[in-house]
Each structure stands twice: as C-alpha cells, then as structure tokens.
N, CA, C and O atoms as a GROMACS GRO file, in nm:
protein
  436
    1MET      N    1   0.420  -0.607   0.703
    1MET     CA    2   0.470  -0.484   0.766
    1MET      C    3   0.357  -0.433   0.866
    1MET      O    4   0.237  -0.451   0.846
    2ARG      N    5   0.405  -0.373   0.964
    2ARG     CA    6   0.322  -0.317   1.066
    2ARG      C    7   0.305  -0.166   1.035
    2ARG      O    8   0.405  -0.094   1.026
    3VAL      N    9   0.180  -0.117   1.018
    3VAL     CA   10   0.152   0.027   0.993
    3VAL      C   11   0.039   0.069   1.087
    3VAL      O   12  -0.041  -0.014   1.129
    4VAL      N   13   0.034   0.199   1.120
    4VAL     CA   14  -0.083   0.248   1.191
    4VAL      C   15  -0.194   0.299   1.101
    4VAL      O   16  -0.167   0.353   0.994
    5ASP      N   17  -0.322   0.283   1.145
    5ASP     CA   18  -0.431   0.311   1.049
    5ASP      C   19  -0.447   0.468   1.027
    5ASP      O   20  -0.532   0.508   0.947
    6ARG      N   21  -0.373   0.553   1.093
    6ARG     CA   22  -0.379   0.693   1.057
    6ARG      C   23  -0.298   0.728   0.937
    6ARG      O   24  -0.304   0.842   0.892
    7LEU      N   25  -0.220   0.631   0.879
    7LEU     CA   26  -0.153   0.661   0.753
    7LEU      C   27  -0.248   0.672   0.652
    7LEU      O   28  -0.353   0.610   0.667
    8SER      N   29  -0.230   0.751   0.535
    8SER     CA   30  -0.312   0.760   0.418
    8SER      C   31  -0.288   0.646   0.324
    8SER      O   32  -0.188   0.575   0.342
    9VAL      N   33  -0.359   0.624   0.240
    9VAL     CA   34  -0.330   0.534   0.115
    9VAL      C   35  -0.202   0.582   0.050
    9VAL      O   36  -0.113   0.501   0.024
   10ALA      N   37  -0.191   0.708   0.025
   10ALA     CA   38  -0.063   0.761  -0.029
   10ALA      C   39   0.052   0.722   0.057
   10ALA      O   40   0.155   0.678   0.007
   11ASP      N   41   0.037   0.739   0.186
   11ASP     CA   42   0.145   0.709   0.281
   11ASP      C   43   0.191   0.559   0.260
   11ASP      O   44   0.310   0.529   0.250
   12LEU      N   45   0.092   0.473   0.256
   12LEU     CA   46   0.124   0.325   0.248
   12LEU      C   47   0.192   0.298   0.106
   12LEU      O   48   0.278   0.210   0.096
   13HIS      N   49   0.156   0.369   0.005
   13HIS     CA   50   0.228   0.358  -0.120
   13HIS      C   51   0.384   0.391  -0.106
   13HIS      O   52   0.471   0.319  -0.155
   14ARG      N   53   0.409   0.505  -0.034
   14ARG     CA   54   0.543   0.536  -0.006
   14ARG      C   55   0.617   0.429   0.076
   14ARG      O   56   0.732   0.396   0.047
   15VAL      N   57   0.551   0.378   0.173
   15VAL     CA   58   0.608   0.277   0.262
   15VAL      C   59   0.649   0.159   0.181
   15VAL      O   60   0.760   0.109   0.199
   16ILE      N   61   0.566   0.113   0.095
   16ILE     CA   62   0.587  -0.001   0.020
   16ILE      C   63   0.709   0.025  -0.078
   16ILE      O   64   0.794  -0.062  -0.097
   17GLN      N   65   0.713   0.148  -0.136
   17GLN     CA   66   0.830   0.183  -0.227
   17GLN      C   67   0.960   0.170  -0.150
   17GLN      O   68   1.061   0.125  -0.205
   18VAL      N   69   0.959   0.208  -0.029
   18VAL     CA   70   1.083   0.205   0.050
   18VAL      C   71   1.123   0.068   0.079
   18VAL      O   72   1.238   0.029   0.060
   19LEU      N   73   1.022  -0.008   0.128
   19LEU     CA   74   1.042  -0.156   0.168
   19LEU      C   75   1.087  -0.243   0.048
   19LEU      O   76   1.165  -0.337   0.066
   20MET      N   77   1.039  -0.212  -0.071
   20MET     CA   78   1.076  -0.289  -0.182
   20MET      C   79   1.206  -0.236  -0.251
   20MET      O   80   1.261  -0.302  -0.339
   21GLY      N   81   1.253  -0.123  -0.212
   21GLY     CA   82   1.371  -0.062  -0.272
   21GLY      C   83   1.347   0.004  -0.406
   21GLY      O   84   1.439   0.019  -0.486
   22TRP      N   85   1.229   0.041  -0.428
   22TRP     CA   86   1.180   0.108  -0.559
   22TRP      C   87   1.192   0.254  -0.556
   22TRP      O   88   1.210   0.310  -0.448
   23ASN      N   89   1.183   0.327  -0.675
   23ASN     CA   90   1.206   0.468  -0.661
   23ASN      C   91   1.077   0.541  -0.716
   23ASN      O   92   1.087   0.656  -0.759
   24ASP      N   93   0.968   0.480  -0.715
   24ASP     CA   94   0.830   0.532  -0.758
   24ASP      C   95   0.844   0.584  -0.907
   24ASP      O   96   0.809   0.698  -0.939
   25GLU      N   97   0.897   0.495  -0.995
   25GLU     CA   98   0.916   0.534  -1.123
   25GLU      C   99   0.792   0.484  -1.220
   25GLU      O  100   0.786   0.515  -1.339
   26HIS      N  101   0.704   0.412  -1.159
   26HIS     CA  102   0.594   0.353  -1.240
   26HIS      C  103   0.457   0.380  -1.180
   26HIS      O  104   0.444   0.410  -1.062
   27LEU      N  105   0.358   0.369  -1.261
   27LEU     CA  106   0.216   0.387  -1.218
   27LEU      C  107   0.183   0.280  -1.124
   27LEU      O  108   0.238   0.171  -1.134
   28HIS      N  109   0.087   0.308  -1.024
   28HIS     CA  110   0.048   0.215  -0.932
   28HIS      C  111  -0.108   0.235  -0.899
   28HIS      O  112  -0.171   0.333  -0.940
   29ARG      N  113  -0.161   0.141  -0.828
   29ARG     CA  114  -0.282   0.157  -0.770
   29ARG      C  115  -0.309   0.047  -0.658
   29ARG      O  116  -0.255  -0.063  -0.664
   30PHE      N  117  -0.389   0.082  -0.564
   30PHE     CA  118  -0.441  -0.010  -0.462
   30PHE      C  119  -0.593  -0.049  -0.513
   30PHE      O  120  -0.670   0.033  -0.563
   31ARG      N  121  -0.622  -0.182  -0.492
   31ARG     CA  122  -0.768  -0.222  -0.519
   31ARG      C  123  -0.815  -0.262  -0.377
   31ARG      O  124  -0.777  -0.368  -0.326
   32ILE      N  125  -0.895  -0.179  -0.317
   32ILE     CA  126  -0.950  -0.205  -0.183
   32ILE      C  127  -1.100  -0.187  -0.183
   32ILE      O  128  -1.155  -0.084  -0.222
   33HIS      N  129  -1.166  -0.300  -0.133
   33HIS     CA  130  -1.304  -0.310  -0.140
   33HIS      C  131  -1.377  -0.270  -0.271
   33HIS      O  132  -1.481  -0.205  -0.272
   34GLY      N  133  -1.316  -0.312  -0.376
   34GLY     CA  134  -1.376  -0.294  -0.521
   34GLY      C  135  -1.337  -0.157  -0.574
   34GLY      O  136  -1.378  -0.128  -0.686
   35ARG      N  137  -1.271  -0.078  -0.514
   35ARG     CA  138  -1.229   0.062  -0.561
   35ARG      C  139  -1.085   0.072  -0.587
   35ARG      O  140  -1.005   0.003  -0.524
   36SER      N  141  -1.048   0.155  -0.677
   36SER     CA  142  -0.911   0.183  -0.696
   36SER      C  143  -0.868   0.318  -0.634
   36SER      O  144  -0.940   0.418  -0.641
   37TYR      N  145  -0.749   0.317  -0.572
   37TYR     CA  146  -0.695   0.423  -0.495
   37TYR      C  147  -0.548   0.443  -0.542
   37TYR      O  148  -0.477   0.346  -0.571
   38GLY      N  149  -0.507   0.564  -0.547
   38GLY     CA  150  -0.354   0.596  -0.593
   38GLY      C  151  -0.333   0.737  -0.605
   38GLY      O  152  -0.422   0.821  -0.586
   39ILE      N  153  -0.210   0.764  -0.637
   39ILE     CA  154  -0.165   0.909  -0.668
   39ILE      C  155  -0.178   0.917  -0.805
   39ILE      O  156  -0.127   0.831  -0.877
   40PRO      N  157  -0.243   1.017  -0.853
   40PRO     CA  158  -0.255   1.049  -0.995
   40PRO      C  159  -0.122   1.094  -1.059
   40PRO      O  160  -0.045   1.170  -1.000
   41ALA      N  161  -0.097   1.043  -1.181
   41ALA     CA  162   0.017   1.098  -1.257
   41ALA      C  163  -0.031   1.128  -1.406
   41ALA      O  164  -0.130   1.077  -1.457
   42ILE      N  165   0.045   1.210  -1.462
   42ILE     CA  166   0.029   1.239  -1.606
   42ILE      C  167   0.030   1.118  -1.686
   42ILE      O  168   0.124   1.039  -1.677
   43GLY      N  169  -0.074   1.098  -1.766
   43GLY     CA  170  -0.086   0.972  -1.847
   43GLY      C  171  -0.130   0.847  -1.778
   43GLY      O  172  -0.134   0.737  -1.833
   44GLY      N  173  -0.165   0.872  -1.642
   44GLY     CA  174  -0.192   0.749  -1.557
   44GLY      C  175  -0.343   0.739  -1.536
   44GLY      O  176  -0.420   0.803  -1.608
   45LEU      N  177  -0.383   0.665  -1.446
   45LEU     CA  178  -0.517   0.648  -1.396
   45LEU      C  179  -0.569   0.764  -1.324
   45LEU      O  180  -0.497   0.833  -1.251
   46ASN      N  181  -0.702   0.786  -1.345
   46ASN     CA  182  -0.774   0.883  -1.261
   46ASN      C  183  -0.844   0.818  -1.140
   46ASN      O  184  -0.912   0.716  -1.157
   47PHE      N  185  -0.831   0.871  -1.023
   47PHE     CA  186  -0.893   0.820  -0.909
   47PHE      C  187  -1.003   0.910  -0.853
   47PHE      O  188  -0.987   1.031  -0.868
   48GLY      N  189  -1.112   0.865  -0.792
   48GLY     CA  190  -1.219   0.940  -0.750
   48GLY      C  191  -1.191   1.017  -0.629
   48GLY      O  192  -1.265   1.110  -0.598
   49GLU      N  193  -1.082   0.983  -0.553
   49GLU     CA  194  -1.047   1.055  -0.431
   49GLU      C  195  -0.893   1.073  -0.420
   49GLU      O  196  -0.812   0.997  -0.474
   50ASP      N  197  -0.861   1.180  -0.347
   50ASP     CA  198  -0.727   1.210  -0.325
   50ASP      C  199  -0.659   1.102  -0.225
   50ASP      O  200  -0.690   1.102  -0.106
   51ALA      N  201  -0.571   1.019  -0.272
   51ALA     CA  202  -0.514   0.925  -0.181
   51ALA      C  203  -0.450   0.981  -0.052
   51ALA      O  204  -0.441   0.913   0.049
   52GLU      N  205  -0.404   1.110  -0.060
   52GLU     CA  206  -0.344   1.179   0.054
   52GLU      C  207  -0.452   1.187   0.170
   52GLU      O  208  -0.418   1.180   0.288
   53ALA      N  209  -0.586   1.204   0.130
   53ALA     CA  210  -0.684   1.230   0.214
   53ALA      C  211  -0.771   1.097   0.261
   53ALA      O  212  -0.871   1.107   0.332
   54VAL      N  213  -0.729   0.993   0.221
   54VAL     CA  214  -0.796   0.862   0.257
   54VAL      C  215  -0.717   0.781   0.354
   54VAL      O  216  -0.624   0.711   0.314
   55PRO      N  217  -0.752   0.788   0.488
   55PRO     CA  218  -0.681   0.712   0.598
   55PRO      C  219  -0.710   0.568   0.580
   55PRO      O  220  -0.812   0.531   0.522
   56LEU      N  221  -0.624   0.486   0.628
   56LEU     CA  222  -0.634   0.338   0.625
   56LEU      C  223  -0.754   0.308   0.710
   56LEU      O  224  -0.828   0.213   0.688
   57ALA      N  225  -0.770   0.398   0.814
   57ALA     CA  226  -0.872   0.354   0.919
   57ALA      C  227  -1.014   0.357   0.859
   57ALA      O  228  -1.107   0.304   0.921
   58ARG      N  229  -1.033   0.416   0.740
   58ARG     CA  230  -1.165   0.432   0.678
   58ARG      C  231  -1.220   0.288   0.636
   58ARG      O  232  -1.339   0.260   0.631
   59PHE      N  233  -1.121   0.204   0.609
   59PHE     CA  234  -1.160   0.066   0.552
   59PHE      C  235  -1.206  -0.032   0.652
   59PHE      O  236  -1.265  -0.135   0.621
   60ARG      N  237  -1.176   0.004   0.784
   60ARG     CA  238  -1.217  -0.088   0.890
   60ARG      C  239  -1.176  -0.236   0.873
   60ARG      O  240  -1.254  -0.329   0.889
   61PHE      N  241  -1.052  -0.247   0.839
   61PHE     CA  242  -1.006  -0.385   0.797
   61PHE      C  243  -1.016  -0.472   0.910
   61PHE      O  244  -0.997  -0.436   1.026
   62ARG      N  245  -1.051  -0.603   0.869
   62ARG     CA  246  -1.052  -0.715   0.971
   62ARG      C  247  -0.935  -0.819   0.951
   62ARG      O  248  -0.885  -0.836   0.840
   63PRO      N  249  -0.897  -0.884   1.054
   63PRO     CA  250  -0.792  -0.983   1.040
   63PRO      C  251  -0.824  -1.078   0.922
   63PRO      O  252  -0.940  -1.116   0.903
   64THR      N  253  -0.722  -1.115   0.842
   64THR     CA  254  -0.733  -1.204   0.726
   64THR      C  255  -0.781  -1.136   0.606
   64THR      O  256  -0.772  -1.195   0.499
   65GLU      N  257  -0.834  -1.013   0.612
   65GLU     CA  258  -0.878  -0.939   0.495
   65GLU      C  259  -0.763  -0.907   0.411
   65GLU      O  260  -0.653  -0.879   0.458
   66ARG      N  261  -0.789  -0.911   0.278
   66ARG     CA  262  -0.686  -0.895   0.173
   66ARG      C  263  -0.715  -0.772   0.082
   66ARG      O  264  -0.832  -0.739   0.062
   67TYR      N  265  -0.611  -0.702   0.028
   67TYR     CA  266  -0.632  -0.610  -0.075
   67TYR      C  267  -0.504  -0.612  -0.168
   67TYR      O  268  -0.402  -0.670  -0.132
   68LEU      N  269  -0.512  -0.554  -0.274
   68LEU     CA  270  -0.406  -0.564  -0.378
   68LEU      C  271  -0.332  -0.431  -0.401
   68LEU      O  272  -0.391  -0.324  -0.396
   69TYR      N  273  -0.215  -0.441  -0.423
   69TYR     CA  274  -0.124  -0.315  -0.459
   69TYR      C  275  -0.061  -0.364  -0.588
   69TYR      O  276   0.004  -0.469  -0.593
   70GLU      N  277  -0.082  -0.283  -0.691
   70GLU     CA  278  -0.027  -0.304  -0.833
   70GLU      C  279   0.076  -0.200  -0.860
   70GLU      O  280   0.059  -0.083  -0.824
   71TYR      N  281   0.183  -0.238  -0.923
   71TYR     CA  282   0.293  -0.140  -0.949
   71TYR      C  283   0.349  -0.171  -1.078
   71TYR      O  284   0.373  -0.290  -1.100
   72ASP      N  285   0.375  -0.086  -1.168
   72ASP     CA  286   0.440  -0.104  -1.290
   72ASP      C  287   0.344  -0.206  -1.370
   72ASP      O  288   0.364  -0.328  -1.372
   73PHE      N  289   0.238  -0.142  -1.435
   73PHE     CA  290   0.130  -0.222  -1.495
   73PHE      C  291   0.196  -0.298  -1.615
   73PHE      O  292   0.146  -0.404  -1.651
   74ARG      N  293   0.302  -0.249  -1.675
   74ARG     CA  294   0.362  -0.313  -1.788
   74ARG      C  295   0.430  -0.457  -1.743
   74ARG      O  296   0.420  -0.559  -1.811
   75ALA      N  297   0.494  -0.450  -1.630
   75ALA     CA  298   0.557  -0.557  -1.581
   75ALA      C  299   0.453  -0.662  -1.500
   75ALA      O  300   0.471  -0.782  -1.485
   76GLY      N  301   0.346  -0.589  -1.455
   76GLY     CA  302   0.235  -0.670  -1.392
   76GLY      C  303   0.268  -0.700  -1.247
   76GLY      O  304   0.214  -0.798  -1.196
   77TRP      N  305   0.347  -0.628  -1.178
   77TRP     CA  306   0.382  -0.653  -1.036
   77TRP      C  307   0.264  -0.638  -0.952
   77TRP      O  308   0.196  -0.535  -0.957
   78GLN      N  309   0.233  -0.742  -0.869
   78GLN     CA  310   0.124  -0.733  -0.776
   78GLN      C  311   0.169  -0.782  -0.642
   78GLN      O  312   0.239  -0.882  -0.632
   79ILE      N  313   0.127  -0.706  -0.535
   79ILE     CA  314   0.151  -0.738  -0.401
   79ILE      C  315   0.013  -0.772  -0.336
   79ILE      O  316  -0.075  -0.686  -0.335
   80ASP      N  317  -0.006  -0.886  -0.285
   80ASP     CA  318  -0.129  -0.928  -0.225
   80ASP      C  319  -0.096  -0.888  -0.071
   80ASP      O  320  -0.004  -0.938  -0.006
   81ILE      N  321  -0.190  -0.789  -0.024
   81ILE     CA  322  -0.164  -0.743   0.119
   81ILE      C  323  -0.268  -0.812   0.213
   81ILE      O  324  -0.388  -0.809   0.187
   82ARG      N  325  -0.218  -0.869   0.316
   82ARG     CA  326  -0.317  -0.944   0.412
   82ARG      C  327  -0.303  -0.876   0.542
   82ARG      O  328  -0.192  -0.855   0.592
   83VAL      N  329  -0.418  -0.840   0.600
   83VAL     CA  330  -0.422  -0.787   0.728
   83VAL      C  331  -0.402  -0.914   0.824
   83VAL      O  332  -0.481  -1.009   0.819
   84GLU      N  333  -0.304  -0.911   0.901
   84GLU     CA  334  -0.273  -1.013   1.002
   84GLU      C  335  -0.349  -1.005   1.133
   84GLU      O  336  -0.408  -1.103   1.179
   85THR      N  337  -0.347  -0.886   1.191
   85THR     CA  338  -0.404  -0.859   1.309
   85THR      C  339  -0.429  -0.708   1.325
   85THR      O  340  -0.370  -0.623   1.258
   86ILE      N  341  -0.528  -0.679   1.424
   86ILE     CA  342  -0.547  -0.538   1.451
   86ILE      C  343  -0.512  -0.519   1.587
   86ILE      O  344  -0.568  -0.589   1.672
   87LEU      N  345  -0.417  -0.424   1.625
   87LEU     CA  346  -0.365  -0.412   1.762
   87LEU      C  347  -0.461  -0.287   1.817
   87LEU      O  348  -0.503  -0.190   1.755
   88ALA      N  349  -0.481  -0.324   1.952
   88ALA     CA  350  -0.566  -0.229   2.021
   88ALA      C  351  -0.499  -0.091   2.056
   88ALA      O  352  -0.561   0.015   2.058
   89THR      N  353  -0.364  -0.102   2.081
   89THR     CA  354  -0.285   0.018   2.099
   89THR      C  355  -0.177   0.027   2.002
   89THR      O  356  -0.136  -0.072   1.941
   90VAL      N  357  -0.128   0.147   1.986
   90VAL     CA  358  -0.018   0.168   1.895
   90VAL      C  359   0.107   0.134   1.967
   90VAL      O  360   0.134   0.186   2.076
   91PRO      N  361   0.191   0.042   1.904
   91PRO     CA  362   0.317   0.012   1.965
   91PRO      C  363   0.413   0.136   1.971
   91PRO      O  364   0.398   0.236   1.900
   92ARG      N  365   0.511   0.120   2.061
   92ARG     CA  366   0.601   0.236   2.075
   92ARG      C  367   0.680   0.258   1.949
   92ARG      O  368   0.722   0.372   1.926
   93GLN      N  369   0.706   0.154   1.859
   93GLN     CA  370   0.774   0.164   1.736
   93GLN      C  371   0.684   0.234   1.650
   93GLN      O  372   0.583   0.178   1.607
   94ALA      N  373   0.715   0.365   1.619
   94ALA     CA  374   0.618   0.449   1.538
   94ALA      C  375   0.633   0.426   1.385
   94ALA      O  376   0.542   0.459   1.309
   95HIS      N  377   0.744   0.371   1.340
   95HIS     CA  378   0.761   0.356   1.196
   95HIS      C  379   0.716   0.225   1.140
   95HIS      O  380   0.703   0.130   1.218
   96PRO      N  381   0.691   0.211   1.013
   96PRO     CA  382   0.641   0.082   0.954
   96PRO      C  383   0.749  -0.027   0.970
   96PRO      O  384   0.869   0.002   0.966
   97VAL      N  385   0.706  -0.153   0.988
   97VAL     CA  386   0.808  -0.265   1.005
   97VAL      C  387   0.757  -0.374   0.920
   97VAL      O  388   0.640  -0.411   0.922
   98CYS      N  389   0.855  -0.426   0.839
   98CYS     CA  390   0.825  -0.541   0.750
   98CYS      C  391   0.834  -0.670   0.844
   98CYS      O  392   0.936  -0.690   0.911
   99LEU      N  393   0.734  -0.750   0.847
   99LEU     CA  394   0.722  -0.873   0.931
   99LEU      C  395   0.765  -0.991   0.857
   99LEU      O  396   0.820  -1.080   0.921
  100ALA      N  397   0.747  -1.004   0.728
  100ALA     CA  398   0.778  -1.131   0.662
  100ALA      C  399   0.774  -1.099   0.512
  100ALA      O  400   0.727  -0.992   0.472
  101GLY      N  401   0.821  -1.190   0.434
  101GLY     CA  402   0.833  -1.187   0.290
  101GLY      C  403   0.892  -1.313   0.235
  101GLY      O  404   0.965  -1.387   0.303
  102ARG      N  405   0.860  -1.335   0.114
  102ARG     CA  406   0.914  -1.465   0.053
  102ARG      C  407   1.041  -1.450  -0.032
  102ARG      O  408   1.138  -1.524  -0.016
  103GLU      N  409   1.037  -1.348  -0.126
  103GLU     CA  410   1.143  -1.337  -0.221
  103GLU      C  411   1.187  -1.192  -0.221
  103GLU      O  412   1.121  -1.106  -0.164
  104THR      N  413   1.302  -1.167  -0.289
  104THR     CA  414   1.346  -1.028  -0.302
  104THR      C  415   1.260  -0.954  -0.409
  104THR      O  416   1.203  -1.014  -0.500
  105SER      N  417   1.256  -0.834  -0.393
  105SER     CA  418   1.170  -0.756  -0.496
  105SER      C  419   1.245  -0.744  -0.621
  105SER      O  420   1.368  -0.746  -0.622
  106PRO      N  421   1.168  -0.731  -0.733
  106PRO     CA  422   1.230  -0.707  -0.864
  106PRO      C  423   1.272  -0.569  -0.863
  106PRO      O  424   1.214  -0.484  -0.796
  107PRO      N  425   1.388  -0.540  -0.947
  107PRO     CA  426   1.440  -0.404  -0.958
  107PRO      C  427   1.344  -0.312  -1.015
  107PRO      O  428   1.257  -0.353  -1.092
  108ASP      N  429   1.355  -0.184  -0.982
  108ASP     CA  430   1.254  -0.086  -1.021
  108ASP      C  431   1.316  -0.029  -1.148
  108ASP      O  432   1.366   0.083  -1.140
  109ALA      N  433   1.317  -0.093  -1.262
  109ALA     CA  434   1.365  -0.047  -1.385
  109ALA      C  435   1.284  -0.066  -1.498
  109ALA      O  436   1.322  -0.027  -1.608
   0.00000   0.00000   0.00000
C-alpha cells in the first residue's frame, strides 16, 4: 500500500483494517525498531506513547526496511510490512493504495 509519512501509527492501523476488511474487533500492535505501538484498549497492552501522536515520518524508514503488524493475538495474525520505496513528492492520489498482496485476509471473527 502507498501511504504518506504524515499519517500516524494509529492512522496506519485504521488503513490496514479497511484494506483487510476487518472491523477493529481485536487487540493489535506494531513492532517498529524494537518498540511496540498501538491504540490502547481495556484489558489490552499498554504503550509508552499515544499512537495518534506518532507520525510515520519519525521512523525515517529506508527502502527494504520491515516492521510487523500483529492483530488478534489469539489467532496470531501477523502482517510483515516492507517499505518498497520512498517518494520525493506526494502523489496526487491522497488516499492509501494497496499495491500487492498474496492471499485474501482471514475474516475478522
């Protein structure tokens, strides 16, 4: 998917939820540069920072760099996110775009 780096970690979570057809019914987290980020929920994980306030630009990702998105810890769903390229300018298309994928997503149940 193509996203702009001004999106927050919380925004990226919502983008993934839409792309996968999920309803945000389970706990989640991102593992980026050895730290966990996410939106706290009652009975869930605690995070050191508010994911709404952490822009993706902070991580200064490089092409081929990877990080992990985990969703529904009981089911163990993991999405390996790989940075393909860094664009110098923001394309006219302002919304996130899914560029590729291998399989359909599991149902959010």
